[in-house]
C-alpha positions as CSV (number, residue, x, y, z in Angstrom):
1,M,-2.4,-11.2,-2.2
2,L,-1.4,-8.3,-4.2
3,T,2.2,-8.0,-4.8
4,K,4.3,-4.7,-5.6
5,S,4.7,-5.6,-8.9
6,D,0.6,-6.2,-9.1
7,F,0.2,-2.7,-8.2
8,E,2.9,-1.3,-10.2
9,K,1.3,-3.2,-13.6
10,A,-2.1,-0.7,-12.9
11,A,-0.7,2.3,-11.9
12,G,1.5,1.8,-14.9
13,K,-1.8,0.8,-17.0
14,I,-3.9,3.6,-15.7
15,A,-1.3,6.0,-16.2
16,D,-0.2,4.8,-20.6
17,Q,-4.5,5.1,-20.3
18,F,-4.5,8.5,-19.4
19,V,-2.1,10.3,-21.7
20,A,-3.3,8.4,-24.1
21,P,-4.4,10.8,-27.1
22,N,-8.1,11.2,-27.3
23,C,-8.4,10.2,-23.8
24,E,-11.7,11.5,-22.5
25,Q,-11.4,9.2,-18.8
26,S,-10.6,10.7,-15.6
27,I,-7.5,8.4,-13.2
28,N,-11.1,8.0,-10.8
29,D,-12.6,5.9,-13.9
30,L,-9.7,3.6,-15.4
31,S,-8.8,3.4,-11.8
32,K,-12.3,2.2,-10.5
33,K,-12.8,-0.2,-13.4
34,I,-9.4,-1.4,-12.5
35,A,-10.4,-1.8,-8.9
36,A,-14.1,-3.8,-9.6
37,D,-12.2,-6.4,-12.2
38,N,-9.9,-7.3,-9.3
39,N,-12.0,-6.4,-6.7
40,L,-9.4,-4.5,-4.8
41,N,-10.6,-2.9,-1.1
42,P,-9.6,0.0,0.2
43,D,-6.1,0.2,0.7
44,Q,-5.5,-1.9,-1.9
45,I,-7.6,1.1,-4.6
46,R,-5.6,3.8,-2.0
47,T,-2.4,2.6,-3.4
48,M,-3.2,1.8,-6.5
49,V,-4.4,5.4,-7.7
50,R,-1.0,7.2,-5.3
51,L,1.2,5.1,-7.5
52,A,-0.7,6.3,-11.0
53,N,-0.7,9.1,-10.0
54,L,3.1,9.8,-9.9
55,N,2.8,6.8,-13.4
56,V,1.1,9.8,-15.0
57,F,3.6,12.9,-13.7
58,G,6.3,10.9,-14.5
59,K,4.9,10.0,-17.9
60,M,3.3,14.2,-19.1
61,F,7.5,15.3,-17.7
62,Q,9.2,13.0,-19.7
63,A,7.0,14.0,-22.7
64,K,7.7,18.3,-21.7
65,T,10.3,20.0,-24.3
66,G,11.9,23.0,-24.1
67,S,12.1,25.2,-21.3
68,D,8.7,24.9,-20.3
69,R,7.7,21.9,-18.6
70,G,4.9,22.4,-16.5
71,V,2.6,19.7,-16.2
72,K,-1.1,19.9,-15.0
73,F,-3.2,17.6,-14.8
74,E,-6.3,16.4,-12.5
75,V,-4.9,14.0,-10.0
76,G,-6.7,10.8,-9.2
77,D,-8.9,10.3,-6.0
78,P,-9.2,7.3,-3.8
79,E,-12.0,8.2,-2.0
80,V,-13.8,9.2,-5.0
81,V,-13.0,5.5,-6.6
82,I,-13.4,3.7,-2.9
83,D,-16.6,5.9,-3.0
84,A,-18.5,4.4,-6.1
85,L,-17.4,1.3,-5.3
86,Y,-18.0,0.5,-1.9
87,D,-21.2,3.0,-0.3
88,D,-21.4,1.2,2.3
89,A,-17.3,2.5,3.1
90,R,-18.0,4.9,5.2
91,S,-20.1,3.0,7.4
92,L,-18.4,0.3,8.6
93,K,-17.2,-0.1,11.7
94,V,-13.1,-1.4,11.2
95,G,-10.0,-0.2,13.2
96,A,-8.6,3.0,12.3
97,E,-5.0,1.5,12.3
98,K,-6.2,0.3,8.6
99,V,-8.5,2.3,6.4
100,A,-8.8,5.5,8.7
101,Y,-8.5,8.1,5.7
102,D,-8.1,12.0,6.9
103,R,-6.9,14.6,3.5
104,T,-5.3,16.9,5.7
105,S,-2.6,13.8,6.3
106,D,-2.4,12.6,3.2
107,Y,0.6,11.9,1.8
108,Y,-0.8,12.8,-1.8
109,K,-2.0,16.0,0.2
110,D,0.4,18.5,-1.7
111,L,-0.8,16.7,-5.9
112,Y,-3.8,17.1,-5.4
113,V,-5.2,20.2,-7.8
114,I,-6.9,23.4,-5.4
115,E,-10.1,23.5,-5.8
116,Q,-10.8,27.4,-6.4
117,V,-13.3,29.5,-4.5
118,K,-16.3,30.1,-6.9
119,E,-18.0,33.5,-6.4
120,A,-21.0,34.0,-6.2
121,E,-22.3,35.9,-9.1
122,A,-20.5,32.9,-11.5
123,T,-22.5,31.3,-13.7
124,P,-22.9,27.6,-12.4
125,T,-21.7,25.7,-15.6
126,L,-18.4,27.7,-15.9
127,E,-15.7,25.2,-14.8
128,P,-12.7,26.9,-12.0
129,E,-9.3,27.0,-13.6
130,K,-6.8,24.4,-12.7
131,P,-3.3,25.8,-10.9
132,R,-0.5,25.5,-13.1
133,Y,2.8,23.7,-10.8
134,S,6.2,25.0,-11.7
135,K,9.3,22.9,-11.3
136,P,10.7,23.8,-8.6
137,E,7.1,23.9,-7.1
138,L,6.6,20.0,-7.7
139,A,9.7,19.0,-6.8
140,M,9.2,20.1,-3.2
141,Q,5.9,18.9,-3.1
142,L,8.0,15.4,-4.3
143,K,9.9,15.7,-1.3
144,R,7.2,16.2,1.3
145,A,5.4,13.1,-0.1
146,S,9.0,11.2,-0.1
147,D,10.2,12.3,3.8
148,R,6.3,11.0,4.7
149,F,6.7,8.0,3.6
150,R,10.1,7.8,5.0
151,M,9.1,8.8,8.1
152,E,5.8,6.3,7.7
153,G,8.5,3.7,6.8
154,K,9.8,4.1,9.5
155,Q,7.1,3.4,11.9
156,A,5.8,0.4,10.1
157,A,9.0,-1.3,10.5
158,Q,8.9,-0.6,14.6
159,R,5.6,-2.4,14.5
160,W,6.7,-5.0,12.3
161,Q,9.9,-5.4,15.3
162,L,7.6,-4.7,18.1
163,N,4.7,-7.3,17.0
164,M,7.2,-10.8,16.4
165,E,9.2,-9.7,19.5
166,T,6.1,-10.2,21.7
167,A,5.6,-13.1,19.9
168,V,8.7,-15.1,19.8
169,S,8.2,-13.7,24.1
170,M,5.2,-15.3,24.1
171,Y,5.4,-19.0,21.5
172,K,8.6,-19.0,24.4
173,K,7.0,-18.3,27.7
174,T,3.8,-21.3,26.0
175,H,6.3,-24.0,25.5
176,G,9.2,-23.6,28.0
177,L,12.4,-26.2,27.1
178,K,10.4,-27.5,23.9
179,V,10.1,-24.2,21.5
180,A,12.2,-26.2,18.8
181,E,10.5,-29.8,19.6
182,A,7.2,-27.8,19.1
183,F,8.1,-25.3,16.1
184,E,7.1,-27.1,13.2
185,G,4.3,-28.1,14.7
186,F,3.3,-24.7,15.1
187,E,5.0,-23.7,11.9
188,K,2.2,-25.0,10.1
189,N,-0.3,-24.1,11.6
190,L,0.4,-20.6,11.1
191,L,1.2,-20.9,7.8
192,S,-1.9,-23.2,7.1
193,A,-3.7,-21.1,8.5
194,N,-2.8,-18.4,6.4
195,A,-0.3,-18.2,3.8
196,D,0.7,-14.6,3.6
197,V,2.6,-14.7,6.9
198,A,5.2,-16.9,5.8
199,P,7.9,-14.2,6.0
200,E,7.0,-13.5,9.0
201,V,6.8,-17.1,10.4
202,Q,10.7,-17.6,8.7
203,A,11.5,-14.8,11.2
204,L,9.9,-16.7,14.4
205,R,12.6,-19.1,12.6
206,S,15.5,-17.1,13.1
207,M,14.4,-15.6,16.3
208,V,13.3,-18.1,18.1
209,L,15.9,-20.8,16.3
210,G,18.3,-19.2,15.2
211,D,17.9,-20.7,11.5
212,K,18.5,-18.8,8.7
213,V,17.7,-21.0,5.9
214,A,13.9,-21.3,4.8
215,S,12.1,-24.1,6.1
216,Y,9.7,-24.3,2.8
217,A,9.4,-22.4,-0.1
218,G,5.7,-22.0,-2.3
219,G,4.9,-25.2,-3.5
220,A,5.7,-26.8,0.6
221,I,3.7,-23.8,1.7
222,E,0.5,-24.4,-1.1
223,E,1.3,-28.6,0.4
224,I,0.8,-27.8,3.6
225,Q,-2.4,-26.0,2.9
226,N,-4.1,-28.4,1.1
227,R,-2.7,-31.2,3.2
228,H,-3.1,-29.9,7.4
229,V,-5.4,-28.8,9.4
230,A,-4.9,-25.3,11.2
231,H,-5.6,-26.2,15.3
232,L,-5.3,-23.6,16.6
233,D,-5.0,-23.1,20.4
234,P,-5.6,-20.0,22.4
235,N,-2.0,-19.3,22.8
236,T,-1.2,-19.8,18.8
237,K,-4.0,-17.8,18.0
238,E,-3.1,-14.7,20.3
239,I,0.9,-15.3,18.9
240,F,-0.6,-15.5,15.2
241,D,-2.9,-12.6,15.7
242,Y,0.7,-10.5,16.5
243,V,1.6,-12.6,13.7
244,K,-1.0,-10.3,11.6
245,V,0.2,-7.2,13.2
246,A,3.2,-7.8,11.4
247,T,2.2,-9.1,8.3
248,A,0.3,-5.4,7.6
249,A,3.7,-3.5,9.3
250,R,5.7,-5.0,6.4
251,R,3.4,-4.2,3.4
252,S,3.0,-1.0,4.5
253,Y,6.5,-0.7,4.3
254,E,7.4,-2.6,1.4
255,E,4.3,-0.5,-0.2
256,C,6.5,3.1,1.2
257,L,9.7,1.6,0.3
258,S,8.3,1.2,-3.8
259,C,6.7,4.9,-3.0
260,Q,9.7,6.6,-2.4
261,E,11.5,4.6,-5.7
262,K,8.7,6.4,-7.6
263,I,9.0,9.8,-6.2
264,A,12.6,8.8,-7.5
265,E,12.2,8.0,-10.4
266,S,10.3,11.6,-11.0
267,L,12.6,14.1,-9.7
268,G,15.4,12.5,-12.2
269,V,14.0,13.4,-14.6
270,M,13.3,17.3,-13.6
């Protein structure tokens, strides 16, 4: 599982290569290579490219001197990278909440370079001039993006809470008076099925038993996966489904926080 640090390192690597002297590759080209090398899925590619855009902006802005600190560059488009790596991505029938993408609602729509309208008689080989953003305009756009991330983060936190409360309610209903007695086996089943849900399993322990002490650390979870065979009966599987949705919501929340931090860093040097 990729961590926040992994995404930041990948984005930083893209930015360093892009701003290097004599670099002839676009952010999309650099992102495509890293995505292919690390076998990233579409959602991970979107996160990486968005962070790369912020990193590039920050590096280029800090390199400016004097009164003119306008930054001009072609931002990366995650959908272009995804299309290049996943030819059949648009034919996949997956949950709209996870991968639906609408350019008009994209958090970085304000950073995309505005396409210039070509005159009918213009020479096809001429490239349209790309817009140059002033410092106040960039600050406003970044603040708008931060507000959107903040709102999305709150929504993700609400999804996490709702799904966790539902999972707790179902667990108590299933096990009745044996909620404490059955929890250890239930916990091992979930961890052996998917170690990524460990934070949610610990939250379940706290919400069900009032136990705030972590029951399993990384090494212990790995041992459980090696030695324990998951047995998910219909009730446990249904609870597990809610836990996995909560895990996805937590990741979305963490990504929103990370992006807000990057924006705050960029605004801090403006």
